[in-house]
C-alpha positions as a Python dict, from the first residue, in 0.01 Angstrom:
ca = {
    (1, 'M'): (0, 0, 0),
    (2, 'Y'): (-281, 176, 173),
    (3, 'G'): (-533, -16, 379),
    (4, 'M'): (-807, 19, 119),
    (5, 'V'): (-615, -227, -105),
    (6, 'N'): (-607, -487, 171),
    (7, 'Q'): (-971, -413, 253),
    (8, 'A'): (-1060, -492, -108),
    (9, 'L'): (-857, -813, -97),
    (10, 'E'): (-1036, -914, 222),
    (11, 'A'): (-1375, -840, 66),
    (12, 'L'): (-1285, -1049, -239),
    (13, 'V'): (-1176, -1346, -29),
    (14, 'R'): (-1482, -1329, 195),
    (15, 'D'): (-1715, -1294, -107),
    (16, 'K'): (-1558, -1571, -317),
    (17, 'F'): (-1419, -1816, -61),
    (18, 'G'): (-1585, -1740, 273),
    (19, 'D'): (-1492, -1597, 611),
    (20, 'G'): (-1306, -1909, 723),
    (21, 'V'): (-1069, -1894, 427),
    (22, 'W'): (-992, -1529, 504),
    (23, 'E'): (-903, -1612, 864),
    (24, 'S'): (-684, -1901, 750),
    (25, 'V'): (-513, -1678, 490),
    (26, 'K'): (-434, -1415, 753),
    (27, 'L'): (-292, -1682, 983),
    (28, 'K'): (-73, -1830, 708),
    (29, 'A'): (45, -1484, 605),
    (30, 'G'): (129, -1389, 964),
    (31, 'V'): (-107, -1090, 947),
    (32, 'H'): (-265, -1010, 1282),
    (33, 'E'): (-467, -701, 1190),
    (34, 'V'): (-823, -725, 1315),
    (35, 'A'): (-922, -482, 1039),
    (36, 'F'): (-731, -275, 785),
    (37, 'V'): (-759, 103, 816),
    (38, 'T'): (-837, 269, 482),
    (39, 'M'): (-598, 563, 517),
    (40, 'H'): (-316, 373, 693),
    (41, 'E'): (-8, 280, 491),
    (42, 'Y'): (96, -85, 514),
    (43, 'S'): (407, -248, 379),
    (44, 'D'): (363, -391, 28),
    (45, 'E'): (495, -713, 180),
    (46, 'V'): (167, -754, 373),
    (47, 'T'): (-36, -759, 51),
    (48, 'Y'): (209, -992, -124),
    (49, 'K'): (205, -1230, 176),
    (50, 'L'): (-175, -1233, 177),
    (51, 'A'): (-182, -1313, -196),
    (52, 'G'): (70, -1594, -150),
    (53, 'A'): (-121, -1739, 145),
    (54, 'L'): (-446, -1721, -52),
    (55, 'S'): (-281, -1914, -334),
    (56, 'D'): (-159, -2177, -85),
    (57, 'E'): (-503, -2200, 74),
    (58, 'T'): (-705, -2226, -249),
    (59, 'G'): (-457, -2385, -489),
    (60, 'V'): (-520, -2101, -735),
    (61, 'P'): (-194, -1961, -880),
    (62, 'V'): (-107, -1606, -771),
    (63, 'P'): (-133, -1462, -1126),
    (64, 'E'): (-491, -1592, -1154),
    (65, 'L'): (-576, -1444, -814),
    (66, 'L'): (-426, -1108, -913),
    (67, 'H'): (-630, -1113, -1234),
    (68, 'A'): (-950, -1180, -1038),
    (69, 'F'): (-852, -909, -789),
    (70, 'G'): (-810, -656, -1071),
    (71, 'I'): (-1162, -723, -1194),
    (72, 'Y'): (-1298, -710, -838),
    (73, 'W'): (-1108, -389, -758),
    (74, 'V'): (-1311, -184, -1007),
    (75, 'S'): (-1648, -290, -862),
    (76, 'F'): (-1512, -246, -506),
    (77, 'A'): (-1392, 107, -584),
    (78, 'D'): (-1716, 188, -767),
    (79, 'R'): (-1920, 99, -456),
    (80, 'G'): (-1703, 322, -238),
    (81, 'P'): (-1608, 688, -231),
    (82, 'W'): (-1398, 659, -548),
    (83, 'G'): (-1688, 548, -767),
    (84, 'K'): (-1800, 902, -838),
    (85, 'L'): (-1445, 1002, -930),
    (86, 'M'): (-1414, 707, -1169),
    (87, 'R'): (-1742, 782, -1341),
    (88, 'E'): (-1658, 1153, -1370),
    (89, 'S'): (-1322, 1061, -1524),
    (90, 'G'): (-1456, 872, -1823),
    (91, 'Q'): (-1756, 737, -2005),
    (92, 'S'): (-1579, 435, -2154),
    (93, 'T'): (-1291, 199, -2082),
    (94, 'Y'): (-1057, 398, -2308),
    (95, 'E'): (-1150, 729, -2144),
    (96, 'L'): (-1098, 589, -1795),
    (97, 'M'): (-766, 433, -1898),
    (98, 'A'): (-648, 773, -2021),
    (99, 'A'): (-760, 938, -1695),
    (100, 'L'): (-589, 699, -1451),
    (101, 'D'): (-286, 919, -1382),
    (102, 'A'): (-505, 1226, -1324),
    (103, 'M'): (-728, 1020, -1092),
    (104, 'H'): (-427, 904, -893),
    (105, 'A'): (-309, 1266, -864),
    (106, 'R'): (-647, 1362, -714),
    (107, 'I'): (-646, 1062, -481),
    (108, 'A'): (-293, 1154, -367),
    (109, 'M'): (-441, 1466, -204),
    (110, 'S'): (-604, 1232, 50),
    (111, 'F'): (-319, 978, 57),
    (112, 'P'): (1, 1184, 78),
    (113, 'A'): (240, 886, 77),
    (114, 'L'): (70, 729, -225),
    (115, 'K'): (315, 581, -476),
    (116, 'P'): (82, 505, -764),
    (117, 'P'): (173, 339, -1089),
    (118, 'S'): (180, 540, -1410),
    (119, 'F'): (-38, 467, -1712),
    (120, 'R'): (21, 606, -2060),
    (121, 'V'): (-233, 541, -2334),
    (122, 'R'): (-169, 575, -2707),
    (123, 'P'): (-334, 443, -3021),
    (124, 'A'): (-196, 118, -3160),
    (125, 'T'): (-22, 197, -3485),
    (126, 'A'): (-127, 49, -3815),
    (127, 'G'): (202, -143, -3825),
    (128, 'T'): (88, -369, -3542),
    (129, 'G'): (-176, -520, -3767),
    (130, 'E'): (-444, -432, -3513),
    (131, 'P'): (-781, -291, -3614),
    (132, 'S'): (-841, 79, -3595),
    (133, 'G'): (-936, 185, -3246),
    (134, 'A'): (-707, -53, -3053),
    (135, 'M'): (-501, 117, -2783),
    (136, 'L'): (-167, 50, -2616),
    (137, 'L'): (-138, 97, -2242),
    (138, 'E'): (208, 146, -2092),
    (139, 'Y'): (217, 50, -1724),
    (140, 'R'): (501, 160, -1499),
    (141, 'S'): (526, 60, -1134),
    (142, 'H'): (796, -1, -876),
    (143, 'R'): (591, -298, -755),
    (144, 'P'): (680, -624, -933),
    (145, 'G'): (448, -892, -1066),
    (146, 'L'): (125, -696, -1103),
    (147, 'A'): (68, -734, -1479),
    (148, 'P'): (-216, -988, -1421),
    (149, 'F'): (-382, -736, -1190),
    (150, 'V'): (-369, -473, -1467),
    (151, 'V'): (-532, -715, -1714),
    (152, 'G'): (-811, -775, -1463),
    (153, 'L'): (-840, -402, -1394),
    (154, 'L'): (-896, -332, -1763),
    (155, 'E'): (-1154, -610, -1789),
    (156, 'G'): (-1325, -472, -1477),
    (157, 'M'): (-1344, -130, -1643),
    (158, 'G'): (-1515, -296, -1936),
    (159, 'Q'): (-1774, -445, -1702),
    (160, 'L'): (-1829, -100, -1550),
    (161, 'Y'): (-1911, 42, -1893),
    (162, 'Q'): (-2077, -273, -2031),
    (163, 'E'): (-1801, -317, -2287),
    (164, 'R'): (-1620, -633, -2387),
    (165, 'V'): (-1248, -578, -2334),
    (166, 'E'): (-972, -790, -2483),
    (167, 'V'): (-625, -742, -2333),
    (168, 'K'): (-298, -890, -2451),
    (169, 'Q'): (36, -817, -2288),
    (170, 'V'): (277, -731, -2570),
    (171, 'A'): (583, -633, -2361),
    (172, 'A'): (700, -722, -2010),
    (173, 'K'): (922, -493, -1806),
    (174, 'G'): (1280, -613, -1815),
    (175, 'E'): (1230, -859, -2100),
    (176, 'A'): (1394, -785, -2436),
    (177, 'G'): (1492, -440, -2306),
    (178, 'A'): (1134, -329, -2232),
    (179, 'E'): (1119, -35, -1991),
    (180, 'C'): (764, -114, -1882),
    (181, 'D'): (475, -352, -1926),
    (182, 'V'): (269, -279, -2237),
    (183, 'F'): (-82, -407, -2306),
    (184, 'L'): (-281, -405, -2628),
    (185, 'V'): (-643, -322, -2545),
    (186, 'R'): (-946, -357, -2771),
    (187, 'T'): (-1303, -284, -2667),
    (188, 'T'): (-1639, -376, -2813),
    (189, 'A'): (-1935, -170, -2697),
    (190, 'N'): (-2219, -388, -2561),
    (191, 'G'): (-2073, -692, -2734),
    (192, 'S'): (-2119, -562, -3091),
    (193, 'G'): (-1913, -348, -3323),
    (194, 'A'): (-1559, -220, -3279),
    (195, 'G'): (-1481, 10, -2991),
    (196, 'A'): (-1349, 356, -3066),
}
């Protein structure tokens, strides 16, 4: 993963748990970087070790931390150089969801070794029993265990657009023959009425 991911994780830890916890997490993870470089590619193992050490340090399970990191990631990206790109890519959670692959393609121009996940959005069919307007998000990644991050990411998008977002994972990659993780997503604009 590129350094900006680890920078965001560091910012989350410092914001939520304090500077001392971050230093302890780095020590436990065996990470000796003074600072992460945005455009430098780091092994995925570094990020996974940091998440595991943070769980050990705080007692919060890794899936819960990944969920919180997904929410935080959207606000972190919005404050940085990618905020304009996000806001130009959609005016709602559903629009931004549908634009994620195109956004990653644009970002890849600056990060040539980027190996982004793939997101495919489609309407939930009437047969699912879901209300009109619900969407299914297919998530494909070579990185394991990030479904909680995706749930947080979607909820963070909702916060960006002041929408209430409900996410339910309806398929997990590798379980019951599923090729990818699939999430059912429903939005409510400003807390009232069904999202479209």
